[in-house]
C-alpha positions as CSV (number, residue, x, y, z in Angstrom):
1,M,-33.1,-15.3,-23.6
2,S,-32.6,-12.5,-25.8
3,P,-34.5,-9.4,-25.4
4,P,-37.0,-8.4,-27.9
5,A,-35.9,-6.6,-31.0
6,G,-35.8,-2.9,-30.5
7,A,-35.9,-3.0,-26.5
8,E,-33.6,-1.4,-24.6
9,P,-31.2,-3.5,-22.7
10,S,-31.8,-3.7,-19.0
11,P,-29.5,-1.3,-16.8
12,L,-29.3,-4.0,-14.1
13,A,-27.9,-6.5,-16.6
14,S,-25.1,-4.4,-17.5
15,R,-24.4,-3.3,-13.9
16,K,-24.5,-6.9,-12.3
17,P,-21.4,-8.2,-14.4
18,R,-19.2,-5.3,-13.5
19,L,-20.4,-5.2,-9.8
20,H,-19.5,-9.0,-9.6
21,R,-16.4,-8.8,-11.5
22,T,-15.1,-5.8,-9.3
23,S,-16.3,-7.4,-6.1
24,F,-14.8,-10.7,-6.8
25,G,-11.6,-9.2,-7.9
26,A,-11.4,-7.3,-4.5
27,L,-12.2,-10.6,-2.7
28,A,-9.5,-12.2,-4.7
29,L,-7.0,-9.5,-4.0
30,T,-7.6,-10.0,-0.2
31,A,-7.2,-13.8,-0.7
32,A,-4.0,-13.1,-2.6
33,S,-2.6,-10.8,0.0
34,S,-3.3,-13.2,2.9
35,L,-1.5,-16.0,0.8
36,R,1.5,-13.6,0.4
37,L,1.6,-12.7,4.0
38,L,1.6,-16.4,5.0
39,L,4.4,-17.1,2.5
40,Q,6.4,-13.9,3.7
41,L,5.9,-15.0,7.3
42,A,7.0,-18.5,6.7
43,L,10.1,-17.2,4.6
44,L,11.2,-14.2,6.7
45,P,12.6,-16.2,9.8
46,I,14.5,-18.5,7.4
47,L,16.0,-15.7,5.5
48,A,16.7,-13.6,8.6
49,R,18.7,-16.4,10.1
50,L,20.6,-17.2,6.6
51,V,21.2,-13.5,5.8
52,G,21.7,-11.6,9.1
53,P,21.2,-7.9,10.0
54,A,24.2,-6.6,8.0
55,E,23.4,-8.1,4.7
56,Y,19.9,-7.4,5.2
57,G,20.9,-3.6,5.9
58,L,23.0,-3.5,2.8
59,V,20.2,-4.5,0.6
60,A,17.8,-1.9,2.6
61,L,20.4,0.7,1.6
62,A,20.1,-0.1,-2.0
63,M,16.3,-0.4,-2.4
64,P,15.3,3.2,-1.8
65,F,17.3,4.3,-4.9
66,I,15.4,1.7,-7.0
67,L,12.1,2.5,-5.4
68,L,12.7,6.3,-5.9
69,A,13.2,5.5,-9.8
70,N,10.6,3.2,-9.9
71,V,8.0,5.6,-8.8
72,L,8.7,7.6,-11.7
73,S,9.0,4.6,-14.1
74,D,5.4,4.5,-15.5
75,G,5.0,8.3,-15.6
76,G,1.7,8.0,-13.3
77,M,0.1,6.6,-16.5
78,G,-1.2,3.5,-15.2
79,Y,-3.9,5.2,-12.9
80,A,-4.4,7.9,-15.6
81,L,-5.6,5.4,-18.1
82,G,-7.5,3.4,-15.4
83,R,-9.6,6.6,-14.8
84,R,-10.6,6.6,-18.5
85,A,-13.9,5.4,-19.8
86,Q,-12.3,4.5,-23.2
87,A,-8.7,4.5,-24.3
88,S,-7.8,4.0,-28.0
89,R,-5.1,1.8,-29.4
90,E,-3.2,4.8,-30.7
91,L,-3.3,6.3,-27.1
92,E,-2.2,3.1,-25.4
93,S,0.7,2.5,-27.9
94,T,1.9,6.2,-27.3
95,V,1.8,5.5,-23.5
96,F,3.5,2.2,-23.7
97,W,6.7,3.5,-25.9
98,L,6.9,6.6,-23.6
99,T,7.0,4.7,-20.4
100,A,9.1,1.9,-21.7
101,G,11.7,4.7,-22.8
102,L,11.2,6.4,-19.3
103,G,11.9,3.1,-17.4
104,A,14.9,2.4,-19.7
105,A,16.3,5.9,-19.0
106,L,15.7,5.5,-15.3
107,A,17.6,2.2,-15.1
108,L,20.6,3.8,-17.0
109,A,20.8,6.8,-14.6
110,C,20.6,4.5,-11.7
111,C,23.5,2.6,-12.9
112,L,25.6,5.9,-13.6
113,A,24.8,7.2,-10.0
114,A,25.7,3.8,-8.4
115,L,29.2,4.5,-7.8
116,P,29.1,8.0,-6.3
117,M,26.2,6.9,-4.1
118,G,28.6,4.0,-2.8
119,A,31.3,6.4,-2.3
120,I,29.1,8.9,-0.5
121,L,27.6,6.3,1.9
122,Q,31.0,4.5,2.2
123,Q,29.7,1.1,1.2
124,P,31.8,-0.5,-1.6
125,R,29.5,-3.2,-2.2
126,L,26.5,-1.0,-2.8
127,P,27.0,0.1,-6.4
128,A,27.0,-3.6,-7.7
129,L,23.7,-4.1,-5.8
130,I,22.0,-1.0,-7.1
131,M,23.2,-1.9,-10.9
132,A,21.8,-5.4,-10.5
133,L,18.3,-4.2,-9.2
134,S,18.0,-1.4,-12.2
135,P,16.0,-3.7,-14.7
136,I,13.2,-3.5,-12.2
137,L,12.8,0.2,-13.6
138,F,12.5,-1.0,-17.2
139,M,10.1,-4.0,-16.3
140,N,7.8,-1.6,-14.5
141,G,7.4,0.8,-17.2
142,L,6.5,-1.9,-19.5
143,T,3.4,-2.5,-17.4
144,A,1.7,0.7,-17.3
145,V,-0.6,0.2,-20.3
146,S,-1.8,-3.3,-19.1
147,N,-2.2,-2.0,-15.4
148,G,-4.5,0.7,-16.6
149,R,-6.6,-1.6,-18.8
150,I,-7.0,-4.1,-15.7
151,I,-8.1,-1.2,-13.3
152,R,-10.3,0.4,-15.8
153,E,-12.1,-2.9,-16.3
154,G,-12.2,-3.8,-12.7
155,R,-10.4,-7.0,-13.4
156,F,-8.5,-7.0,-10.0
157,A,-8.5,-10.9,-10.0
158,V,-5.7,-10.6,-12.6
159,F,-3.6,-8.6,-10.1
160,A,-4.4,-11.1,-7.3
161,V,-3.2,-14.3,-9.4
162,G,-0.1,-12.4,-10.6
163,D,0.8,-11.3,-7.0
164,V,0.6,-15.0,-5.8
165,I,2.6,-16.4,-8.7
166,S,5.3,-13.8,-8.5
167,T,5.5,-13.9,-4.7
168,I,6.1,-17.8,-4.9
169,L,8.7,-17.5,-7.4
170,G,10.5,-14.9,-5.8
171,A,10.3,-16.6,-2.5
172,A,11.6,-19.9,-3.9
173,T,14.6,-17.8,-5.8
174,A,15.5,-16.1,-2.4
175,L,15.4,-19.3,-0.2
176,A,17.6,-21.4,-2.9
177,A,20.0,-18.5,-3.1
178,A,20.3,-18.0,0.6
179,M,20.9,-21.5,1.3
180,N,23.8,-21.4,-1.3
181,G,25.5,-18.6,0.8
182,W,24.5,-15.8,-1.4
183,G,23.9,-13.3,1.4
184,A,22.5,-10.1,0.1
185,W,22.3,-11.3,-3.5
186,S,19.6,-13.6,-2.5
187,L,17.2,-10.7,-1.9
188,V,18.3,-9.1,-5.1
189,A,17.4,-12.3,-7.0
190,Q,14.1,-12.5,-5.1
191,Q,13.3,-8.8,-6.5
192,L,14.4,-9.6,-10.0
193,V,12.2,-12.7,-10.2
194,L,9.1,-11.1,-8.4
195,W,9.2,-8.1,-11.0
196,G,10.0,-10.3,-13.9
197,A,7.0,-12.6,-13.2
198,K,4.7,-9.6,-12.6
199,L,5.8,-8.1,-16.1
200,V,4.9,-11.4,-17.9
201,W,1.7,-12.1,-16.1
202,V,0.3,-8.6,-16.4
203,T,1.2,-8.3,-20.0
204,V,-0.2,-11.5,-21.3
205,N,-3.6,-10.8,-19.3
206,G,-3.7,-7.0,-20.1
207,R,-4.6,-7.9,-23.5
208,A,-3.2,-4.5,-24.9
209,E,-2.8,-4.2,-28.5
210,I,0.3,-2.2,-29.0
211,G,1.5,-0.7,-32.3
212,F,4.3,1.3,-33.5
213,H,2.4,4.5,-33.0
214,C,3.9,7.2,-30.6
215,R,2.6,10.9,-30.6
216,F,3.4,12.7,-27.4
217,E,0.3,15.2,-28.1
218,E,-2.2,12.3,-27.7
219,A,-0.8,11.7,-24.1
220,R,-0.7,15.2,-22.9
221,G,-4.1,15.2,-21.0
222,L,-2.9,12.0,-19.1
223,L,0.3,13.6,-18.4
224,A,-1.3,16.4,-16.3
225,F,-3.0,13.9,-14.0
226,G,-0.1,11.6,-14.1
227,G,2.5,14.3,-13.2
228,S,0.4,15.1,-10.1
229,T,0.3,11.5,-9.4
230,I,3.9,10.8,-9.7
231,G,4.5,14.0,-7.5
232,A,2.3,12.6,-4.7
233,I,3.8,9.2,-5.1
234,L,7.3,10.4,-5.0
235,A,6.6,12.3,-1.9
236,D,5.0,9.4,-0.4
237,F,8.1,7.4,-1.3
238,V,10.3,10.0,0.5
239,A,8.1,9.9,3.5
240,R,8.4,6.0,3.6
241,N,11.9,5.6,2.5
242,L,14.3,8.3,3.0
243,D,14.2,7.3,6.9
244,S,16.3,4.1,6.1
245,L,19.0,6.1,4.5
246,I,19.1,8.6,7.2
247,V,19.1,5.7,10.0
248,G,21.8,3.7,7.8
249,G,24.0,6.8,7.2
250,V,24.1,7.5,11.0
251,L,23.7,4.5,12.8
252,G,25.2,2.1,10.5
253,V,24.0,-1.1,8.3
254,S,23.5,-3.4,11.3
255,A,21.1,-0.9,13.0
256,L,19.4,-0.2,9.7
257,G,19.1,-4.1,9.4
258,Y,16.9,-4.0,12.7
259,Y,15.0,-0.9,11.5
260,A,14.3,-2.5,7.8
261,M,13.2,-5.7,9.5
262,A,10.6,-4.0,11.7
263,Y,9.6,-2.1,8.8
264,Q,9.1,-5.0,6.7
265,I,6.9,-6.7,9.5
266,V,4.7,-3.6,9.7
267,R,4.3,-3.8,5.9
268,A,2.9,-7.2,6.4
269,P,-0.8,-5.9,7.5
270,D,-0.5,-3.3,4.7
271,M,0.1,-6.1,2.1
272,L,-2.9,-8.1,3.5
273,I,-5.8,-5.8,3.2
274,S,-4.8,-2.3,2.2
275,G,-3.8,-3.0,-1.6
276,P,-7.3,-4.4,-2.3
277,L,-8.8,-1.9,-0.1
278,Y,-7.4,1.1,-1.9
279,L,-8.3,-0.4,-5.6
280,Y,-11.8,-1.2,-4.6
281,I,-12.2,2.6,-2.8
282,F,-10.6,4.0,-6.0
283,T,-12.8,2.6,-8.5
284,A,-16.0,3.3,-6.5
285,V,-15.1,6.8,-5.8
286,A,-14.3,7.3,-9.3
287,R,-17.4,6.1,-10.6
288,A,-19.5,8.3,-8.2
289,A,-17.7,11.5,-8.9
290,G,-19.9,12.4,-11.5
291,D,-22.7,12.9,-9.0
292,P,-23.0,16.8,-9.0
293,S,-24.4,17.2,-5.6
294,G,-21.4,15.6,-3.9
295,Q,-23.5,13.2,-1.9
296,S,-22.0,10.2,-3.4
297,A,-18.5,11.3,-2.5
298,R,-19.3,12.4,0.9
299,V,-20.9,9.0,1.8
300,L,-18.1,7.1,0.2
301,A,-15.3,9.2,2.0
302,I,-16.8,8.2,5.5
303,A,-17.5,4.7,4.4
304,G,-14.0,4.2,3.2
305,L,-12.4,5.6,6.4
306,R,-14.7,3.5,8.8
307,L,-14.2,0.2,6.9
308,G,-10.5,0.6,6.4
309,A,-10.1,1.8,10.3
310,V,-12.2,-1.4,11.3
311,A,-10.0,-3.7,9.0
312,L,-6.7,-2.3,9.9
313,A,-6.6,-1.3,13.5
314,P,-6.5,-4.7,15.1
315,L,-3.6,-5.8,12.8
316,F,-1.4,-2.8,13.6
317,C,-2.4,-2.5,17.3
318,G,-2.0,-6.4,17.8
319,L,1.5,-6.2,16.2
320,A,2.4,-3.5,18.8
321,L,1.1,-5.6,21.8
322,V,2.9,-8.7,20.9
323,A,6.2,-7.5,19.1
324,D,8.6,-8.6,21.7
325,L,7.1,-12.1,21.7
326,A,6.8,-12.1,17.8
327,V,10.3,-11.2,17.3
328,A,11.7,-13.8,19.9
329,L,9.8,-16.6,18.6
330,V,10.0,-16.2,14.8
331,L,13.3,-14.2,14.2
332,G,15.3,-15.4,16.9
333,P,17.2,-13.5,19.7
334,K,19.5,-11.8,17.3
335,W,16.9,-9.8,16.1
336,L,15.5,-8.5,19.4
337,G,17.1,-5.3,18.8
338,S,14.2,-4.4,16.5
339,V,11.4,-4.7,19.1
340,G,11.4,-1.3,20.3
341,A,11.3,0.1,16.8
342,L,8.7,-2.3,15.7
343,Q,6.1,-1.4,18.6
344,F,6.1,2.3,17.4
345,L,6.4,1.5,13.7
346,A,3.2,-0.4,14.0
347,I,1.6,3.0,15.1
348,A,3.3,4.8,12.4
349,G,2.3,1.8,9.8
350,F,-1.6,2.3,10.8
351,F,-1.4,6.1,10.1
352,F,0.4,5.4,7.0
353,C,-2.3,3.3,5.5
354,M,-5.2,5.8,6.8
355,F,-3.3,8.4,4.8
356,S,-3.5,6.2,1.8
357,I,-7.1,5.7,2.2
358,L,-7.5,9.4,2.1
359,S,-5.3,9.8,-0.8
360,T,-7.2,6.9,-2.7
361,T,-10.4,8.9,-2.0
362,A,-9.0,12.2,-3.2
363,M,-7.5,10.6,-6.3
364,G,-10.9,8.7,-7.2
365,L,-12.3,12.3,-7.0
366,G,-9.7,13.7,-9.3
367,R,-8.3,15.9,-6.6
368,S,-4.7,15.2,-7.6
369,R,-3.2,18.5,-6.4
370,L,-4.7,18.0,-3.1
371,Q,-3.0,14.8,-2.8
372,L,0.0,16.2,-4.1
373,G,0.3,19.0,-1.6
374,M,-0.6,16.6,1.6
375,S,2.0,14.2,0.3
376,I,4.8,16.8,0.0
377,I,3.8,17.8,3.7
378,L,3.9,14.2,5.0
379,A,7.3,13.9,3.2
380,I,8.6,16.9,4.9
381,V,7.5,16.1,8.2
382,C,8.8,12.6,8.2
383,V,12.2,13.5,7.0
384,L,12.5,16.2,9.5
385,V,11.3,14.2,12.7
386,V,13.7,11.4,11.6
387,A,16.5,13.6,11.2
388,V,16.2,15.1,14.7
389,S,15.6,12.2,16.5
390,V,18.0,9.5,14.9
391,R,20.7,10.6,17.4
392,F,18.6,9.1,20.2
393,G,18.3,5.4,18.6
394,L,16.0,3.3,16.8
395,R,13.0,3.6,19.1
396,A,13.2,7.4,19.1
397,V,13.0,7.4,15.5
398,A,10.1,5.1,15.2
399,A,8.2,7.2,18.0
400,A,8.6,10.5,16.2
401,L,7.7,8.9,13.0
402,A,4.6,7.7,14.4
403,A,3.6,11.2,16.0
404,G,4.6,13.1,12.7
405,I,2.4,10.9,10.5
406,A,-0.4,10.9,12.8
407,G,-0.4,14.7,12.7
408,V,-0.3,15.0,9.0
409,W,-3.1,12.4,8.7
410,A,-5.2,14.7,10.9
411,L,-4.5,17.8,8.6
412,Y,-5.4,15.7,5.7
413,V,-8.8,14.9,7.4
414,V,-9.4,18.6,7.8
415,R,-8.5,19.3,4.1
416,L,-10.4,16.6,2.5
417,A,-13.6,17.4,4.6
418,R,-13.2,20.9,3.6
419,D,-13.1,20.0,-0.1
420,L,-16.0,17.7,0.5
421,T,-18.0,20.5,2.1
422,L,-18.2,18.2,5.2
423,P,-17.5,19.1,8.7
424,A,-14.1,17.5,9.9
425,P,-15.6,16.1,13.0
426,R,-18.0,14.0,10.9
427,L,-15.1,12.5,8.9
428,L,-13.2,12.0,12.3
429,A,-16.3,10.2,13.8
430,A,-15.9,7.5,11.2
431,L,-13.0,6.1,13.4
432,A,-15.4,5.6,16.5
433,P,-15.9,1.7,15.9
434,A,-12.3,1.0,15.3
435,A,-11.0,3.3,18.2
436,T,-13.5,1.7,20.7
437,A,-12.8,-1.9,19.8
438,T,-9.3,-1.2,19.9
439,A,-9.2,0.3,23.2
440,V,-11.0,-2.9,24.5
441,M,-8.7,-5.3,22.8
442,A,-5.5,-3.7,24.1
443,A,-6.9,-3.9,27.8
444,V,-7.8,-7.5,27.3
445,A,-4.5,-8.1,25.7
446,L,-2.5,-6.6,28.5
447,A,-4.6,-8.4,31.2
448,T,-3.8,-11.4,29.4
449,R,-0.1,-10.9,29.4
450,M,-0.2,-10.1,33.1
451,L,-2.1,-13.2,33.9
452,L,0.2,-15.6,32.0
453,G,3.6,-13.8,32.3
454,Q,5.4,-16.7,33.9
455,E,4.2,-19.1,31.1
456,L,6.1,-20.2,28.1
457,A,6.4,-17.4,25.4
458,L,4.5,-19.3,22.9
459,V,1.6,-19.9,25.2
460,V,1.4,-16.4,26.1
461,F,1.5,-15.2,22.4
462,G,-1.1,-17.6,21.3
463,A,-3.4,-16.7,24.3
464,T,-3.0,-13.0,24.0
465,V,-3.7,-13.0,20.2
466,A,-6.8,-15.2,20.7
467,T,-8.4,-13.2,23.5
468,A,-7.5,-9.9,21.6
469,A,-9.1,-11.1,18.5
470,I,-12.2,-12.4,20.2
471,S,-12.7,-9.2,22.2
472,Y,-12.1,-6.8,19.1
473,G,-14.5,-8.9,17.1
474,A,-17.2,-8.8,19.9
475,V,-17.1,-5.0,20.0
476,I,-16.9,-4.5,16.2
477,F,-20.3,-6.8,16.1
478,V,-22.0,-4.2,18.0
479,F,-21.5,-1.6,15.0
480,R,-22.5,-4.3,12.4
481,G,-25.4,-2.4,11.2
482,Q,-23.3,0.7,10.1
483,L,-20.4,-1.1,8.7
484,L,-22.9,-3.3,6.4
485,Q,-24.5,-0.1,5.1
486,D,-21.1,1.2,4.3
487,A,-20.4,-2.0,2.3
488,R,-23.7,-1.7,0.5
489,A,-22.5,2.1,-0.4
490,F,-19.4,0.8,-2.2
491,A,-21.3,-1.9,-3.9
492,S,-23.9,0.5,-5.3
493,A,-21.0,2.5,-6.5
494,Q,-19.3,-0.2,-8.1
495,S,-22.3,-1.3,-10.0
496,D,-22.5,2.1,-11.8
497,G,-26.0,2.6,-10.2
498,P,-27.5,5.5,-8.7
499,P,-25.7,7.5,-6.0
500,P,-24.5,5.2,-3.2
501,A,-26.4,5.1,0.1
502,A,-29.0,7.7,-1.3
503,D,-30.9,7.5,2.1
504,A,-28.0,8.6,4.0
505,A,-27.4,11.7,1.7
506,P,-29.9,13.9,3.5
507,R,-28.4,13.2,6.7
508,L,-24.9,14.1,5.4
509,Q,-26.1,17.3,3.6
510,G,-27.7,18.6,6.7
511,A,-24.4,17.9,8.7
512,A,-22.5,19.9,6.0
């Protein structure tokens, strides 16, 4: 029934659709990530056997150049537009043409740099792979405006469906090509089809109305935020990808194949949950950033860290505990060389994800300079520890990387806590539920493996995973009250209601 003439619309009525849309979108992203993970796990052993470590390592050597340029290809405009309450058609048109031109220029630059890079790395097949992958940069530049619209409107379900469609098409392409003996080119074809499908889906569903309008001055305000964002993402890229170039250059493409496979496995838990979690945290914190007291920001910073750790810790810890069994069963004996790196990269992967949660919180608050500074520190530390340890083998590289990332993450906690006028121990205490449950889970898993040491590998693997999951869930159940309160804080922020978890604000304020 329509409200009486002249009556004010109910605030609750306007909040519920956005809350439901954003929450449903986050759940849809989680479901889509789960499906993508299942597809990846199903495809990975097949491609690993068909392609082999050397071919896999060659593509892993080419991808950092493309991913580096891809960081720059949208100028940071997607998130910058996503933080805007409104964006005119003229502004969106300007951003579209700017990012399209930037993506095209970067694609051309990669093609020009391909031959010199192949000569420097002494890999004659590398330039052709880089050139073939370069259209990804142009495609990503074309998605900036549509991505910004979808983020601003909280329609994360669009991303979820697009991820599923593009992953299925890319996987089917890679499988067909690998079965026909394409080798490294099957992985190139997978990436091109995946990004092409994403471009089409996001463009159609973004519903941006692009005109022939481009005035640089109109986007100047976005460029300031976007510049810091790009710098932070670029530094994060260096931290996550330059290690592959160092490993490949020093230890060769076969060793890089082992390392890249281990890294891809570590990315699976990240893909499963962190993407949806980051978007959900970003939008909630951005909406709560207007609270002048800072109470909402403090509540959400603690809640996001606690929820993220609880969700991510069992995945990464469990992977480290069963890495040897998982590699032997899923990838086969020729990939056993990746086990040592995988065990330590699982720890590194956890702290990478936790670093990203802090980054997402800072970006939602508009603290792009803090994020830029910490990302630069992370990149420098990662490059240094890998460069120093690479002579000692893959296991040493992964162990050094895990230690370095954990140290930088702890520094970020201190810096963000200071920015929020919150004691650092209060922010660190958010890890208590995950740390307690992980310790119990590790003890149970190790005991299970000792008891079943002589059984078949598949039996040991299944029993270890089952007992670890049950023990972790039992401990987390004890903390359910606090975790539900954290979830309600985010739900309140997503609904554009009053400051989230207002009942917790006096407690936090006193702690500060």
